[in-house]
N, CA and C of each residue as an Amber inpcrd file, in Angstrom:
protein
   711
  -8.7660000  12.4490000  13.6880000  -8.2010000  12.0950000  12.4230000
  -9.1280000  11.9140000  11.3250000 -10.2270000  12.5610000  11.2520000
 -11.1420000  12.3060000  10.3220000 -10.9000000  13.3890000   9.1580000
 -10.8170000  13.0240000   7.9100000 -10.3780000  13.9300000   6.9000000
 -11.4330000  14.3730000   5.9820000 -12.5750000  13.4880000   5.9490000
 -13.6960000  13.6760000   4.8670000 -14.9530000  13.5950000   5.6630000
 -15.9200000  14.4550000   5.1810000 -17.2120000  14.4950000   5.7300000
 -18.0590000  13.3930000   5.3410000 -17.7890000  12.8610000   4.1880000
 -18.5850000  11.4910000   3.6510000 -17.6280000  10.4970000   3.4540000
 -18.0820000   9.1260000   3.4080000 -17.1510000   8.0740000   3.1890000
 -16.5300000   8.1820000   1.8600000 -15.3420000   7.6720000   1.7600000
 -14.5610000   7.7510000   0.4880000 -14.2290000   6.2790000   0.0810000
 -14.0250000   6.2130000  -1.2200000 -13.4570000   4.9090000  -1.8670000
 -12.1020000   5.0820000  -2.0310000 -11.2590000   4.2760000  -1.3030000
  -9.8950000   4.3990000  -1.2080000  -9.2520000   3.1990000  -1.7960000
  -8.2400000   3.3690000  -2.8230000  -7.4640000   2.2890000  -3.5040000
  -6.0180000   2.4290000  -3.0480000  -5.5540000   1.3860000  -2.5470000
  -4.0680000   1.2960000  -2.1330000  -3.3510000   0.4220000  -3.2120000
  -2.4220000   1.1430000  -3.9190000  -1.5420000   0.3540000  -5.0190000
  -0.2230000   0.4680000  -4.5390000   0.1890000  -0.8450000  -4.2710000
   1.6070000  -1.1260000  -3.7830000   2.2360000  -2.3440000  -4.5940000
   3.5060000  -2.5910000  -4.1650000   4.1450000  -3.6310000  -4.8840000
   3.9440000  -5.1650000  -4.4540000   3.9530000  -5.2960000  -3.0790000
   3.9490000  -6.7630000  -2.5620000   2.8510000  -6.9820000  -1.5560000
   2.4840000  -8.1490000  -1.3890000   1.8830000  -8.6620000  -0.1030000
   2.6820000  -8.1940000   1.0750000   2.0500000  -7.7180000   2.0270000
   2.5820000  -7.0730000   3.3090000   2.9120000  -5.5920000   3.1500000
   2.9750000  -5.0920000   1.9550000   3.2680000  -3.5720000   1.8480000
   2.1890000  -2.7290000   2.5310000   0.9900000  -3.0550000   2.1950000
  -0.0500000  -2.1980000   2.7980000   0.0130000  -2.0410000   4.2930000
   0.1230000  -3.2550000   4.9880000   0.1940000  -3.2260000   6.4510000
   1.4900000  -2.5100000   6.9500000   2.5480000  -2.8640000   6.3630000
   3.8900000  -2.2970000   6.8400000   3.9190000  -0.7970000   6.6430000
   3.5030000  -0.4470000   5.4340000   3.5930000   1.0370000   5.0820000
   2.5630000   2.0110000   5.7990000   1.3700000   1.3950000   5.9850000
   0.2620000   2.2710000   6.3940000  -0.8400000   1.6520000   7.0020000
  -0.7320000   0.4010000   7.6680000  -1.7210000  -0.5080000   8.0790000
  -2.5590000   0.0730000   9.0700000  -1.8830000   0.9960000  10.0200000
  -2.7290000   1.6700000  11.0850000  -3.7150000   2.7190000  10.6030000
  -3.2950000   3.3790000   9.6320000  -4.0810000   4.4170000   8.8660000
  -5.2580000   3.8060000   8.1420000  -4.9800000   2.6440000   7.5470000
  -6.0070000   1.9840000   6.8560000  -6.9540000   1.4260000   7.8780000
  -6.5610000   0.8960000   8.9550000  -7.5890000   0.4110000   9.9460000
  -8.4310000   1.4970000  10.3300000  -7.9310000   2.7380000  10.6080000
  -8.7260000   3.8960000  10.9730000  -9.5760000   4.4290000  10.0110000
  -9.1660000   4.3420000   8.7420000 -10.0840000   4.6520000   7.6220000
 -11.3460000   3.7560000   7.6200000 -11.0330000   2.3890000   7.7210000
 -12.1370000   1.5040000   7.6200000 -13.0940000   1.6080000   8.8730000
 -12.4660000   1.8990000  10.0510000 -13.3120000   2.1490000  11.1650000
 -14.1530000   3.2950000  11.0070000 -13.8780000   4.2540000  10.2450000
 -14.6560000   5.4860000  10.0320000 -15.6930000   5.3410000   8.8450000
 -15.6620000   4.1440000   8.2740000 -16.7370000   3.8450000   7.3060000
 -16.3720000   4.0630000   5.8760000 -14.9750000   4.2880000   5.6020000
 -14.4350000   4.3590000   4.3300000 -14.2690000   2.8790000   3.7260000
 -14.3960000   2.7480000   2.3240000 -14.1310000   1.5700000   1.7500000
 -12.7130000   1.4880000   1.0920000 -11.9460000   0.4620000   1.5630000
 -10.5830000   0.2860000   1.2530000 -10.4070000  -0.9320000   0.3800000
  -9.7690000  -0.7440000  -0.7840000  -9.3330000  -1.9910000  -1.6720000
  -7.8210000  -1.9600000  -1.9420000  -7.1950000  -3.0810000  -2.1250000
  -5.9630000  -3.0330000  -2.3860000  -5.7400000  -3.5040000  -3.9420000
  -4.6230000  -3.0130000  -4.5400000  -4.1590000  -3.5550000  -5.8750000
  -2.6620000  -3.6830000  -5.5970000  -2.1920000  -4.9570000  -5.6420000
  -0.8840000  -5.2490000  -5.4410000  -0.2830000  -5.7470000  -6.7740000
   0.9040000  -5.1560000  -7.2940000   1.3960000  -5.3000000  -8.5940000
   2.1210000  -6.6790000  -8.7010000   2.5790000  -7.3700000  -7.5970000
   3.1230000  -8.6140000  -7.6670000   2.3740000  -9.5070000  -6.6420000
   2.7800000 -10.8270000  -6.6350000   2.3410000 -11.7360000  -5.7800000
   3.4670000 -12.1990000  -4.7340000   4.4690000 -11.4640000  -4.7020000
   5.6470000 -11.6650000  -3.6660000   6.3850000 -12.9800000  -3.8410000
   6.5650000 -13.3700000  -5.0610000   7.2350000 -14.6090000  -5.2970000
   8.6860000 -14.6030000  -4.9140000   9.3540000 -13.5520000  -4.6260000
  10.8880000 -13.3700000  -4.1840000  10.9600000 -13.1480000  -2.7010000
   9.7610000 -13.3830000  -2.0000000   9.5840000 -13.1100000  -0.5860000
  10.2830000 -14.1390000   0.4050000  11.6340000 -14.4700000   0.1350000
  12.3520000 -15.3350000   1.0860000  13.1700000 -14.3850000   2.0690000
  13.6170000 -14.9570000   3.0800000  14.4510000 -14.3630000   4.0340000
  15.2900000 -15.2970000   4.9030000  16.0340000 -14.9340000   5.6700000
  17.0570000 -15.8890000   6.4050000  16.2530000 -16.9840000   7.2730000
  14.9760000 -16.6300000   7.5840000  14.2560000 -17.5570000   8.3930000
  13.2470000 -18.4330000   7.5290000  13.1220000 -17.9140000   6.2620000
  12.0570000 -18.4980000   5.3740000  12.7220000 -18.7020000   3.9970000
  13.3530000 -19.8970000   3.9870000  14.1190000 -20.2890000   2.5840000
  13.1980000 -21.2990000   1.9360000  13.1430000 -21.2460000   0.6310000
  12.3500000 -22.1910000  -0.1080000  12.7080000 -22.1070000  -1.5320000
  12.4980000 -23.1220000  -2.2920000  12.6020000 -23.0390000  -3.7790000
  11.2390000 -23.3590000  -4.3780000  10.1850000 -23.3490000  -3.4010000
   8.8080000 -23.6330000  -3.9560000   8.2530000 -22.2600000  -4.4860000
   7.1980000 -22.4260000  -5.2470000   6.4500000 -21.2040000  -5.7480000
   5.6630000 -20.7380000  -4.4740000   5.8920000 -19.6150000  -3.9920000
   5.2870000 -19.1870000  -2.8080000   4.2050000 -18.2230000  -3.0620000
   3.8350000 -17.9350000  -4.2490000   2.7810000 -16.9660000  -4.6180000
   1.4960000 -17.1960000  -4.0330000   1.0670000 -18.4180000  -3.8710000
  -0.2460000 -18.5850000  -3.2990000  -0.1790000 -18.5490000  -1.7670000
   0.9480000 -18.8560000  -1.1070000   1.1150000 -18.6330000   0.2350000
   1.1660000 -17.0490000   0.5790000   1.7610000 -16.3780000  -0.1460000
   1.7340000 -14.9580000   0.0070000   0.4250000 -14.2510000  -0.1110000
  -0.2990000 -14.6400000  -1.0840000  -1.6820000 -14.2670000  -1.3200000
  -2.5310000 -14.6090000  -0.2310000  -2.4450000 -15.7360000   0.3370000
  -3.4010000 -16.2180000   1.3630000  -2.9440000 -15.3670000   2.5680000
  -1.7200000 -15.2620000   2.8580000  -1.3510000 -14.4370000   3.9980000
  -1.8480000 -13.0300000   3.9750000  -1.7220000 -12.5090000   2.8100000
  -2.1880000 -11.0160000   2.4750000  -3.8050000 -10.8630000   2.6840000
  -4.4460000 -12.0850000   2.1990000  -5.9480000 -11.9450000   2.3680000
  -6.2840000 -11.8550000   3.8620000  -5.6150000 -12.7460000   4.6300000
  -5.9290000 -12.9180000   6.0790000  -5.4620000 -11.5590000   6.7240000
  -4.3540000 -11.0980000   6.3930000  -3.8620000  -9.8910000   6.9560000
  -4.9440000  -8.6010000   6.7800000  -5.3500000  -8.5250000   5.5340000
  -6.2850000  -7.4410000   5.1110000  -7.6680000  -7.6290000   5.9720000
  -8.0870000  -8.6270000   6.2180000  -9.1670000  -9.0600000   6.9500000
  -9.1240000  -8.4480000   8.3860000  -7.9380000  -8.6820000   8.8760000
  -7.6140000  -8.1100000  10.3010000  -8.0180000  -6.6630000  10.3970000
  -7.9040000  -5.9950000   9.2770000  -8.0580000  -4.4710000   9.3660000
  -9.4310000  -4.0560000   8.6610000 -10.1210000  -5.0120000   8.1030000
 -11.3550000  -4.7130000   7.5290000 -11.4460000  -4.4990000   6.0460000
 -10.3790000  -5.0290000   5.3260000 -10.2170000  -4.9360000   3.8710000
 -10.5160000  -6.3290000   3.2120000 -11.5590000  -6.2910000   2.3670000
 -11.8020000  -7.6770000   1.7780000 -11.5570000  -7.7320000   0.2290000
 -11.3660000  -6.5320000  -0.3480000 -11.2670000  -6.5210000  -1.9150000
  -9.7760000  -6.2640000  -2.2380000  -9.1810000  -7.2500000  -2.7650000
  -7.7520000  -7.2990000  -3.0970000  -7.5610000  -7.7010000  -4.5870000
  -6.9590000  -6.8810000  -5.3420000  -6.5750000  -7.3910000  -6.6660000
  -5.0470000  -7.7630000  -6.8090000  -4.6220000  -8.8750000  -7.2630000
  -3.2650000  -9.0850000  -7.4250000  -2.9350000  -9.2070000  -8.8580000
  -2.0560000  -8.3420000  -9.3100000  -1.6110000  -8.3820000 -10.6860000
  -0.4280000  -9.2740000 -10.8430000  -0.3230000  -9.8480000 -12.0500000
   0.7030000 -11.1050000 -12.1560000   1.9320000 -10.5350000 -12.7140000
   2.7400000  -9.6620000 -12.0050000   4.0300000  -9.2710000 -12.5170000
   5.0460000  -9.8660000 -11.5670000   6.1760000 -10.2120000 -12.0510000
   7.2550000 -10.7880000 -11.2030000   7.8790000  -9.9230000 -10.2290000
   7.8490000 -10.4290000  -8.9430000   8.4950000  -9.7730000  -7.8510000
   9.8830000  -9.4030000  -8.1190000  10.2440000  -8.1950000  -7.8020000
  11.6440000  -7.7630000  -7.8050000  12.0950000  -7.3140000  -9.2380000
  11.1760000  -7.3460000 -10.2330000  11.4660000  -6.8400000 -11.6150000
  10.6790000  -5.7150000 -12.0910000   9.9340000  -5.0750000 -11.1640000
   8.9580000  -4.0300000 -11.5730000   9.7670000  -2.9610000 -12.1230000
   9.1240000  -2.4120000 -13.2870000   9.7490000  -1.1930000 -13.9130000
   8.5860000  -0.3640000 -14.4690000   8.5350000   0.8700000 -14.4440000
   7.4310000   1.6360000 -14.8410000   7.2200000   1.7950000 -16.4280000
   6.8120000   0.6520000 -16.8720000   6.4040000   0.5910000 -18.3490000
   5.1200000   1.1530000 -18.7000000   4.9070000   1.4390000 -20.0010000
   3.5160000   1.7780000 -20.3490000   2.5940000   0.7960000 -20.2060000
   3.0390000  -0.4680000 -20.3750000   2.0940000  -1.7570000 -20.2120000
   1.4700000  -1.7640000 -18.8590000   2.4350000  -1.4080000 -17.7520000
   2.0410000  -1.5730000 -16.3490000   1.2280000  -0.2960000 -16.0470000
   1.4760000   0.7610000 -16.7130000   0.6950000   2.1070000 -16.5480000
  -0.8160000   1.7670000 -17.0130000  -0.9060000   0.9730000 -18.0160000
  -2.1840000   0.7170000 -18.5510000  -2.9590000  -0.2750000 -17.6390000
  -2.1560000  -1.3190000 -17.0550000  -2.7570000  -2.2340000 -16.1870000
  -3.3340000  -1.4200000 -14.9640000  -2.5830000  -0.4400000 -14.3980000
  -3.0620000   0.2740000 -13.1960000  -4.1480000   1.2700000 -13.5430000
  -4.1250000   1.7990000 -14.6800000  -5.1310000   2.7090000 -15.1020000
  -6.4230000   1.9130000 -15.2080000  -6.3140000   0.6010000 -15.7630000
  -7.6900000  -0.1860000 -15.8500000  -8.2050000  -0.3780000 -14.4250000
  -7.2750000  -0.6370000 -13.4230000  -7.7790000  -0.8290000 -12.0680000
  -8.4180000   0.3510000 -11.4840000  -7.8220000   1.5760000 -11.7430000
  -8.2140000   2.7930000 -11.1770000  -9.7310000   2.9920000 -11.8450000
  -9.8040000   2.7590000 -13.1630000 -11.2300000   2.9880000 -13.8710000
 -12.2110000   2.0920000 -13.3160000 -11.7850000   0.8620000 -12.9190000
 -12.6510000  -0.1110000 -12.4820000 -13.1020000   0.1740000 -11.0550000
 -12.2160000   0.5580000 -10.1510000 -12.5290000   0.6940000  -8.7570000
 -12.9990000   2.2260000  -8.4850000 -12.6370000   3.1360000  -9.3160000
 -13.2600000   4.5430000  -9.0820000 -12.9940000   5.0860000  -7.7150000
 -11.6500000   5.1110000  -7.3150000 -11.4310000   5.6530000  -6.0470000
 -11.3920000   7.1870000  -6.0410000 -11.8650000   7.7600000  -4.9840000
 -11.6030000   9.2470000  -4.7140000 -10.0440000   9.3960000  -4.1620000
  -9.6980000   8.4040000  -3.4320000  -8.2510000   8.6380000  -2.6290000
  -7.5200000   7.3620000  -3.2450000  -6.2510000   7.7620000  -3.6810000
  -5.3660000   6.7520000  -4.0270000  -4.1560000   6.6710000  -3.1780000
  -3.6610000   5.6420000  -2.6620000  -2.4130000   5.4410000  -1.8210000
  -1.4110000   4.6530000  -2.5310000  -0.1410000   5.1910000  -2.4710000
   0.9500000   4.3390000  -3.1150000   2.1840000   4.6870000  -2.3170000
   3.2560000   4.5680000  -2.9420000   4.6280000   4.5950000  -2.1450000
   5.2720000   5.9010000  -2.8700000   6.1110000   6.5730000  -2.2430000
   6.7930000   7.6280000  -2.7140000   7.9580000   7.1180000  -3.5780000
   7.9080000   7.3630000  -4.9700000   8.9380000   6.8570000  -5.8800000
  10.2210000   7.6350000  -5.6820000  10.3240000   8.6820000  -5.0660000
  11.5260000   9.4660000  -4.8990000  12.4340000   9.0790000  -3.7670000
  11.8350000   8.2420000  -2.8220000  12.4890000   7.8660000  -1.6440000
  13.2690000   6.6770000  -1.7920000  14.6740000   6.8820000  -2.0200000
  15.7080000   5.8420000  -2.2090000  16.2190000   5.3970000  -0.9360000
  16.3940000   6.2360000   0.0050000  17.1150000   5.9270000   1.3020000
  16.3010000   6.6060000   2.4710000  15.5240000   5.5510000   3.1270000
  14.5880000   6.0840000   4.1940000  15.2800000   6.3980000   5.5090000
  16.4010000   5.8390000   5.6280000  17.3070000   6.1540000   6.7850000
  18.6400000   5.6130000   6.4570000  19.6100000   5.7290000   7.5900000
  20.9340000   5.3730000   7.2710000  21.4280000   3.9260000   7.1580000
  20.3820000   3.1000000   7.2890000  20.6810000   1.6080000   7.2860000
  19.6310000   0.8300000   6.3740000  19.0590000   1.3610000   5.4370000
  18.0590000   0.8130000   4.7280000  18.0100000   1.4490000   3.2580000
  18.0140000   0.6250000   2.2530000  17.6740000   1.0670000   0.8280000
  16.2700000   0.5810000   0.3900000  15.5020000   1.5690000   0.0270000
  14.1590000   1.2730000  -0.3720000  14.1000000   0.3000000  -1.5560000
  13.2100000  -0.6500000  -1.4940000  13.1140000  -1.7060000  -2.5360000
  12.7840000  -1.0600000  -3.8460000  13.5560000  -1.3740000  -5.0780000
  13.1000000  -0.8470000  -6.2380000  11.6920000  -1.0950000  -6.6220000
  11.0980000  -2.0780000  -6.2820000   9.7030000  -2.4250000  -6.5870000
   8.8460000  -1.4220000  -5.9440000   9.1910000  -1.0620000  -4.7140000
   8.3710000  -0.0920000  -4.0430000   8.3390000   1.2770000  -4.8660000
   9.6610000   1.7160000  -5.1910000   9.5950000   2.9270000  -5.9720000
   8.9270000   2.8060000  -7.2510000   9.1130000   1.6870000  -8.0340000
   8.4810000   1.4410000  -9.2520000   6.9370000   1.5570000  -9.2160000
   6.4620000   0.9020000  -8.1480000   5.0500000   0.8010000  -7.9540000
   4.3920000   2.2410000  -7.7530000   5.1870000   2.9950000  -7.0790000
   4.8200000   4.4210000  -6.8470000   4.7550000   5.2360000  -8.1130000
   5.8080000   5.1090000  -8.8350000   5.8700000   5.7720000 -10.2180000
   4.7470000   5.3960000 -11.0230000   4.5740000   4.1210000 -11.1510000
   3.4180000   3.4680000 -11.9900000   2.0370000   4.1040000 -11.7010000
   1.8640000   4.0130000 -10.4040000   0.4970000   4.4360000  -9.7980000
   0.2700000   5.9660000 -10.0570000   1.3110000   6.6560000  -9.8040000
   1.2220000   8.1240000  -9.9930000   0.9080000   8.6090000 -11.4530000
   1.8420000   7.9380000 -12.3280000   1.6800000   8.0740000 -13.7300000
   0.2060000   7.6700000 -14.2610000  -0.2210000   6.6640000 -13.6740000
  -1.6260000   6.2120000 -14.0880000  -2.6740000   7.2000000 -13.5580000
  -2.5010000   7.6910000 -12.4770000  -3.4140000   8.7510000 -11.8730000
  -3.4830000   9.8880000 -12.7610000  -2.2380000  10.5000000 -13.0210000
  -2.2140000  11.6300000 -14.0000000  -0.9300000  11.4760000 -14.8630000
  -1.3450000  11.5730000 -16.2200000  -2.7100000  12.0910000 -16.8390000
  -3.5790000  10.8900000 -17.2670000  -3.2320000   9.6500000 -17.1060000
  -3.9450000   8.6030000 -17.7230000  -5.3520000   8.3870000 -17.4300000
  -5.5250000   8.1450000 -16.0420000  -6.7570000   7.6310000 -15.7490000
  -8.0240000   8.4820000 -16.0060000  -7.7670000   9.7460000 -15.9950000
  -8.8060000  10.8510000 -16.2320000  -8.9760000  11.3300000 -17.5630000
  -8.2280000  10.9040000 -18.4990000  -8.1740000  11.4920000 -19.8230000
  -8.5590000  10.5170000 -20.8290000  -9.6450000  10.6770000 -21.6190000
 -10.1610000   9.7630000 -22.5340000  -9.3000000   9.3840000 -23.6070000
  -8.1870000  10.1500000 -23.9750000  -7.3510000  10.0200000 -25.0330000
  -6.0910000   9.0220000 -24.6410000  -6.0640000   8.6520000 -23.3210000
  -5.1530000   7.6140000 -22.9030000  -5.7450000   6.2810000 -22.9310000
  -4.9900000   5.2420000 -23.5050000  -5.5190000   4.0050000 -23.4530000
  -6.9870000   3.8680000 -23.8500000  -7.2480000   4.4300000 -25.0150000
  -8.5150000   4.5720000 -25.5990000  -9.3310000   3.0500000 -25.6730000
  -8.4880000   2.0590000 -25.9050000  -9.0740000   0.8260000 -26.0190000
  -9.6490000   0.3530000 -24.6260000  -9.3200000   0.8450000 -23.5230000
 -10.0480000   0.6850000 -22.3480000 -11.5490000   1.0770000 -22.4330000
 -11.6980000   2.0310000 -23.1360000 -13.0300000   2.6080000 -23.4410000
 -13.8230000   1.7560000 -24.4380000 -13.2080000   1.5940000 -25.6730000
 -13.8510000   0.9160000 -26.7520000 -14.0310000  -0.5310000 -26.5440000
 -12.9740000  -1.2220000 -25.7760000 -13.1740000  -2.6820000 -25.6440000
 -13.5930000  -3.1300000 -24.3320000 -13.5980000  -2.3140000 -23.3990000
 -13.8020000  -2.6560000 -21.9990000 -14.7390000  -1.8160000 -21.3400000
 -15.1470000  -0.7370000 -22.0190000 -16.1840000   0.2850000 -21.4370000
 -15.6990000   0.7570000 -20.0210000 -14.3810000   1.0920000 -19.8830000
 -13.8880000   1.6860000 -18.6310000 -13.5560000   3.0990000 -18.9640000
 -14.4340000   3.9380000 -18.5820000 -14.4560000   5.4060000 -18.8110000
 -13.4340000   6.1570000 -17.8530000 -13.0440000   7.2760000 -18.3090000
 -12.0000000   8.0920000 -17.3920000 -12.6590000   8.3910000 -16.0480000
 -11.6680000   8.2980000 -15.1930000 -12.0730000   8.6300000 -13.7160000
 -10.9630000   9.4960000 -13.1660000 -11.3680000  10.4630000 -12.6550000
 -10.4330000  11.4720000 -11.8280000 -10.3170000  11.1250000 -10.1700000
  -9.1240000  11.1090000  -9.8010000  -8.8960000  10.8670000  -8.3360000
  -8.8870000  12.2800000  -7.7360000  -9.3360000  12.3580000  -6.5440000
  -9.3830000  13.5120000  -5.7260000  -8.0400000  13.8190000  -4.9490000
  -7.4620000  12.8570000  -4.4570000  -6.1720000  12.8640000  -3.6130000
  -5.2960000  11.7530000  -3.9210000  -3.9650000  11.9620000  -3.6650000
  -3.0740000  10.8450000  -3.6640000  -2.2820000  11.0620000  -2.3740000
  -2.2100000   9.8640000  -1.7130000  -1.3560000   9.8180000  -0.4740000
  -0.1830000   8.7810000  -0.7580000   1.0260000   9.4640000  -0.5000000
   2.3440000   8.7420000  -0.7270000   2.8040000   8.1880000   0.7080000
   2.9420000   6.9470000   0.8460000   3.5020000   6.3090000   2.0520000
   4.9940000   6.2050000   1.9520000   5.6700000   6.1600000   2.9630000
   7.2000000   6.1300000   3.0910000   7.5740000   7.3890000   2.3110000
   7.1460000   8.5730000   2.6880000   7.5210000   9.7190000   2.0010000
   8.8530000  10.2910000   2.3300000   9.4770000  10.7390000   1.2850000
  10.8760000  11.3970000   1.4180000  10.6570000  12.6570000   2.1970000
   9.5800000  13.5120000   1.9620000   9.3320000  14.6720000   2.3990000
   7.8050000  14.7420000   2.9600000   7.6000000  14.2120000   4.0130000
   6.1170000  14.1800000   4.4960000   5.5960000  15.5380000   4.7790000
   4.2270000  15.7310000   4.4560000   3.5570000  16.8020000   4.8780000
   2.4530000  16.5970000   5.8540000   2.4520000  15.3550000   6.2450000
   1.2850000  14.8490000   7.0840000   1.8120000  13.8030000   7.9100000
   1.8320000  13.8840000   9.3490000   2.1730000  12.8090000  10.2300000
   0.9320000  12.5730000  11.2280000   0.4890000  11.3740000  11.1620000
  -0.6970000  11.0050000  11.8150000  -0.3230000  10.1410000  13.1750000
  -1.1370000  10.5420000  14.1360000  -1.0520000   9.7390000  15.4670000
  -1.8870000   8.4360000  15.1580000  -1.2990000   7.3140000  15.0470000
  -2.1790000   6.1100000  14.8530000  -2.0260000   5.0920000  16.1490000
  -1.7350000   5.7100000  17.2860000  -1.7230000   4.8970000  18.3860000
  -2.9210000   3.9430000  18.6090000  -4.0740000   4.5290000  18.3720000
  -5.4060000   3.7550000  18.6810000  -5.6070000   2.5120000  17.7100000
  -4.8920000   2.5640000  16.5780000  -5.0690000   1.3890000  15.7560000
  -3.7230000   0.6100000  15.4140000  -2.6400000   0.9970000  16.2800000
  -1.3330000   0.3300000  16.0020000  -1.4280000  -1.2130000  16.2580000
  -2.1930000  -1.4830000  17.3490000  -2.3230000  -3.0150000  17.6110000
  -3.0880000  -3.8470000  16.5160000  -3.9870000  -3.0030000  15.6720000
  -4.5840000  -3.7320000  14.5990000  -3.5330000  -3.9660000  13.4830000
  -2.6630000  -2.9400000  13.2780000  -1.7490000  -3.1230000  12.2460000
  -0.8090000  -4.3140000  12.6250000  -0.3250000  -4.3210000  13.8810000
   0.4710000  -5.4310000  14.2520000  -0.1950000  -6.8550000  14.1400000
  -1.4450000  -6.9290000  14.5040000  -2.2410000  -8.1760000  14.2930000
  -2.3600000  -8.5850000  12.9400000  -2.4250000  -7.5300000  11.9880000
  -2.5140000  -7.8450000  10.5910000  -1.1530000  -8.3230000  10.1640000
  -0.0730000  -7.7270000  10.5400000   1.2720000  -8.0440000  10.0940000
   1.6320000  -9.4670000  10.5280000   0.9590000  -9.9750000  11.6510000
   1.2670000 -11.2690000  12.2750000   0.7330000 -12.3730000  11.3610000
  -0.1310000 -11.9110000  10.3080000  -0.6170000 -12.9760000   9.4490000
   0.3150000 -13.3230000   8.3810000   1.3600000 -12.4110000   8.2670000
   2.3660000 -12.6150000   7.1740000   3.4840000 -13.4610000   7.8190000
   3.1140000 -14.8060000   8.1090000   4.0200000 -15.6870000   8.8290000
   5.4140000 -15.8570000   8.2010000   5.3590000 -16.0220000   6.6650000
   6.5820000 -16.2890000   6.1150000   7.5770000 -15.0780000   6.1720000
   7.0780000 -14.0070000   6.5050000   7.9270000 -12.7370000   6.3920000
   8.4810000 -12.1540000   7.6680000   7.7830000 -12.3380000   8.8220000
   8.0450000 -11.7480000  10.0610000   9.0150000 -12.5780000  10.8920000
   9.2830000 -13.7400000  10.6840000  10.2470000 -14.5940000  11.4480000
   9.5560000 -14.7570000  12.7900000  10.4650000 -14.6880000  13.8940000
   9.9550000 -15.1850000  15.1990000   8.9400000 -14.0700000  15.6870000
   7.8030000 -14.5750000  16.1070000   6.6480000 -13.6770000  16.4080000
   7.0110000 -12.7060000  17.6070000   7.4350000 -13.2900000  18.6350000
   7.7840000 -12.4140000  19.8670000   8.8250000 -11.4040000  19.5650000
   9.8740000 -11.6900000  18.7250000  10.7760000 -10.7270000  18.4710000
  10.1700000  -9.6850000  17.4550000   9.2940000 -10.1040000  16.5750000
   8.7620000  -9.0890000  15.6920000   7.8600000  -8.2390000  16.4950000
   7.0090000  -8.5590000  17.5290000   6.1950000  -7.7350000  18.3060000
   7.1380000  -6.6740000  18.9990000   8.2930000  -7.2060000  19.4440000
   9.2060000  -6.3540000  20.1530000   9.5910000  -5.2000000  19.3080000
   9.9760000  -5.5340000  18.0720000  10.5070000  -4.6210000  17.1000000
   9.4230000  -3.5900000  16.6920000   8.2820000  -4.1090000  16.5900000
   7.1370000  -3.0680000  16.2710000   6.8270000  -2.2760000  17.4810000
   6.9260000  -2.7250000  18.7450000   6.6930000  -1.8660000  19.8690000
   7.7270000  -0.7160000  19.9780000   8.9900000  -0.9550000  19.4960000
  10.0550000  -0.0670000  19.4620000   9.9340000   0.9170000  18.5110000
   8.9810000   0.8980000  17.5840000   8.7930000   1.8970000  16.6220000
   7.9880000   3.1550000  17.0060000   7.9010000   3.2620000  18.3770000
   7.0970000   4.4290000  18.8310000   7.7600000   5.7850000  18.5460000
   6.9330000   6.7770000  18.5860000   7.3000000   8.1840000  18.2300000
   8.3780000   8.6300000  19.2140000   9.2120000   9.4400000  18.7300000
  10.3170000   9.8050000  19.5820000   9.9790000  10.4850000  20.9050000
   8.8800000  11.1250000  20.7770000   8.4120000  11.8350000  22.0430000
   7.5840000  11.1280000  23.0000000   7.4940000   9.7120000  22.8390000
   6.8370000   8.8870000  23.6960000   7.6470000   8.0140000  24.5180000
   7.1400000   7.1860000  25.3850000   7.9000000   6.4320000  26.2370000
   7.3610000   4.8820000  26.2640000   8.0560000   4.0640000  26.9570000
   7.5980000   2.6650000  27.1480000   6.2190000   2.7070000  27.8860000
   6.1410000   3.5740000  28.8310000   5.0870000   3.6810000  29.6730000
   3.7610000   4.1810000  28.9990000   4.0100000   5.1930000  28.1720000
   2.9930000   5.8860000  27.2510000   3.3330000   5.9200000  25.8250000
   3.3980000   4.8240000  25.1860000   3.9030000   4.7700000  23.8090000
   2.9450000   5.4780000  22.8510000   3.3780000   6.0790000  21.7710000
   2.6460000   6.6710000  20.8190000   3.2760000   6.4000000  19.4540000
   2.4560000   6.0660000  18.4550000   2.8370000   5.4730000  17.1660000
   2.4240000   6.5430000  16.0430000   3.1560000   6.6430000  15.0040000
   2.8720000   7.5520000  13.8560000   3.0590000   6.7870000  12.7260000
   2.3440000   7.2530000  11.6770000   2.4810000   7.0190000  10.1670000
   2.4940000   8.4280000   9.4330000   3.4320000   8.4050000   8.4060000
   3.7080000   9.5980000   7.6930000   3.2380000   9.4840000   6.2370000
   2.9170000  10.6660000   5.6720000   2.4560000  10.6640000   4.2870000
   2.8820000  12.0260000   3.4870000   2.8810000  11.9840000   2.3170000
   2.8800000  13.1530000   1.4070000   1.4980000  13.1430000   0.8200000
   0.6420000  14.1450000   1.2750000  -0.7260000  14.1300000   0.7870000
  -0.9180000  15.1870000  -0.2860000  -1.3370000  14.7990000  -1.3620000
  -1.6160000  15.6860000  -2.5810000  -3.0920000  15.7260000  -2.7740000
  -3.7280000  16.9970000  -2.7360000  -5.1260000  17.2890000  -2.9940000
  -5.2990000  17.9830000  -4.2010000  -5.8520000  17.4440000  -5.1030000
  -6.0180000  18.0560000  -6.4290000  -7.1570000  19.2050000  -6.3440000
  -6.9550000  20.2830000  -6.9950000  -7.8830000  21.4710000  -6.9470000
  -8.7900000  21.3900000  -8.1220000
């Protein structure tokens, strides 16, 4: 599952703490193992991340950031940028496109990973979170045409000395129409170990582990489980 002859700089741009691990954590772990440098940019700090087992009126942003930091370390990611947008209210504005363009020009990734903004319904019992779709739209619009064009957000050049940067590839996680399905069995346990750091989100740990073990590929079994992660991979010519 090696895609590049030389190490790449990979930037994962998603909405919430825990999105990188849930959407593509095993693939990220494999990339890190192969010597690629992976960074995260999360557009929110997860302040709406309550559930039936984690109810609170407290500001949970620091907790979610701490959990994300520990989760990322499990798979070898140390560089995380948290943007300060409110969880649940993301929309693809020009202001947010500029924020993400700034990060792309700062980090200079060859590979950018985000979420498929066209995927509203991933299966028959789940509606994709609007923040996931908005984050994908923002990231895609920042990659093209903004990040590589000197006439977009010219103040990033004049005021911050952030010059245009072109991305080589975009990988869309949670794709509506995948063109790449990866066998990630060898790093699935790293993904699960990382997700276990998101204590506020996963609920009962043993029940969560069981749910994750049941996500095996259709053509595998309990005795020989196999796990996959899917993408829409776009390679610019």
